[in-house]
C-alpha positions as CSV (number, residue, x, y, z in Angstrom):
1,M,6.4,5.1,161.7
2,D,4.9,2.5,164.3
3,I,0.8,2.6,164.0
4,D,-1.0,3.4,167.3
5,T,-3.5,0.1,167.1
6,T,-5.5,2.2,169.5
7,Q,-6.1,5.6,166.8
8,P,-8.3,4.8,164.0
9,W,-5.9,6.2,162.2
10,G,-3.0,5.1,163.6
11,L,-2.2,7.7,165.4
12,A,-3.5,10.3,167.6
13,I,-5.1,13.4,165.4
14,D,-6.5,16.2,166.8
15,F,-11.0,17.5,166.4
16,A,-9.3,19.3,163.1
17,G,-7.6,16.2,161.7
18,R,-4.1,17.0,162.4
19,A,-1.1,15.7,164.0
20,T,2.9,16.7,164.3
21,I,5.2,13.9,164.4
22,T,8.9,13.0,163.9
23,E,10.1,10.9,162.0
24,A,13.8,10.0,160.6
25,G,14.7,13.8,162.3
26,H,12.4,15.2,160.7
27,T,8.9,17.5,162.1
28,I,6.2,16.3,159.2
29,Y,3.2,17.6,159.5
30,V,0.0,14.9,159.0
31,N,-3.5,16.3,157.9
32,V,-6.6,14.1,157.3
33,S,-10.0,16.1,155.8
34,D,-12.8,15.0,153.6
35,S,-13.3,17.6,151.0
36,S,-17.2,18.0,151.8
37,Y,-18.2,21.8,152.9
38,N,-20.8,20.6,155.1
39,S,-19.4,20.8,159.1
40,I,-21.8,17.3,159.9
41,I,-21.0,14.5,158.2
42,A,-23.8,13.1,155.8
43,P,-24.2,12.2,152.7
44,D,-23.7,14.3,149.5
45,S,-27.8,15.6,148.7
46,V,-27.2,15.3,145.1
47,S,-25.1,11.9,145.5
48,G,-25.6,10.3,148.3
49,T,-22.5,9.2,149.1
50,Y,-20.3,10.3,151.6
51,A,-16.6,12.7,150.7
52,P,-13.6,11.0,150.1
53,V,-10.7,11.4,152.8
54,T,-7.8,13.4,152.3
55,V,-4.2,12.1,153.9
56,A,-1.7,14.7,153.8
57,A,1.8,15.1,154.9
58,Q,4.5,17.4,154.6
59,F,7.8,19.0,155.8
60,T,10.2,21.8,154.9
61,E,14.0,21.5,155.4
62,T,15.5,25.5,155.5
63,G,19.3,26.2,155.0
64,T,21.1,29.2,154.5
65,N,20.2,31.6,152.3
66,G,16.4,30.9,152.5
67,A,17.4,27.3,150.9
68,A,14.1,25.1,151.2
69,I,13.4,21.6,150.4
70,R,10.0,20.2,151.0
71,G,8.7,16.2,151.6
72,S,5.0,15.8,150.8
73,A,2.8,13.2,150.0
74,R,-1.0,13.1,149.8
75,T,-3.3,9.9,149.4
76,T,-7.1,9.7,148.6
77,I,-9.5,7.5,150.4
78,M,-12.7,6.9,148.4
79,P,-16.1,5.7,149.5
80,I,-17.1,2.2,148.8
81,G,-20.7,2.8,147.6
82,T,-23.0,4.6,150.0
83,A,-20.9,4.0,153.2
84,M,-18.5,6.7,155.1
85,V,-14.6,6.3,154.7
86,V,-13.8,3.6,157.0
87,P,-10.7,5.1,158.7
88,D,-6.8,3.3,157.2
89,Q,-4.2,2.8,160.0
90,T,-1.9,2.3,157.7
91,A,-3.0,5.5,155.3
92,I,-1.0,7.8,157.5
93,Q,2.4,5.8,157.9
94,S,2.3,5.3,154.2
95,V,1.7,8.9,153.2
96,V,4.6,9.8,155.8
97,A,6.9,7.1,154.0
98,A,6.1,8.7,150.4
99,A,6.9,11.9,152.0
100,L,10.0,11.1,153.2
101,A,11.2,9.5,150.0
102,N,9.5,12.8,148.1
103,F,12.3,14.8,150.3
104,V,15.3,12.6,149.3
105,D,14.0,12.9,145.8
106,N,13.9,16.3,146.0
107,T,17.7,16.5,147.5
108,A,19.0,14.4,144.9
109,S,17.3,17.0,142.4
110,Y,18.4,20.2,143.6
111,T,22.1,18.4,144.4
112,A,22.4,17.6,140.8
113,L,21.3,21.2,139.7
114,A,23.4,22.7,142.1
115,A,26.5,20.5,140.7
116,T,25.6,21.2,137.0
117,W,24.8,25.7,137.6
118,T,27.7,27.4,137.2
119,P,26.9,31.3,137.7
120,S,27.5,33.8,135.0
121,T,30.3,36.0,135.5
122,D,29.4,38.5,133.3
123,D,26.2,40.1,135.3
124,P,27.2,41.0,138.3
125,G,23.4,39.7,139.7
126,D,21.3,42.6,139.0
127,G,18.6,40.9,137.5
128,D,18.5,42.7,133.9
129,G,20.9,40.3,132.5
130,D,22.3,43.0,130.3
131,G,26.0,42.1,132.3
132,D,26.7,46.0,132.3
133,V,28.3,46.8,135.8
134,E,26.2,50.0,137.7
135,P,27.8,52.9,137.9
136,T,29.2,53.8,141.5
137,A,28.5,57.2,143.2
138,T,31.2,60.0,143.7
139,A,31.6,62.4,145.7
140,T,31.7,65.6,144.5
141,P,33.6,68.8,146.6
């Protein structure tokens, strides 16, 4: 991911801290948010410090039969002393790279699981696990 040096967070985000980018063929959703409950950016009235900022990236790819694999990553940037969090232009880039790596790891895990899993031939898949075959309806005159 290329960093946009004209943007404080390295990527243009909307007023709610959201952005969508395409990276390595995936549409990745990015969110930059603080953990405060206040809509006004101000120090916490008890601690006197500003809220940490969370940068998250996630995406999901779906396949046949409802299969889905997700890639996600998150980091928290803590304020230093009583100052506000300073935007880090590399934070989004790092989180996007971590989400892509998480997706690759999840894909490998699911591939390994699928390679070792053998479906049962005893149970027709009705979910009760008892292996019985449900009776079929017969027509009576």
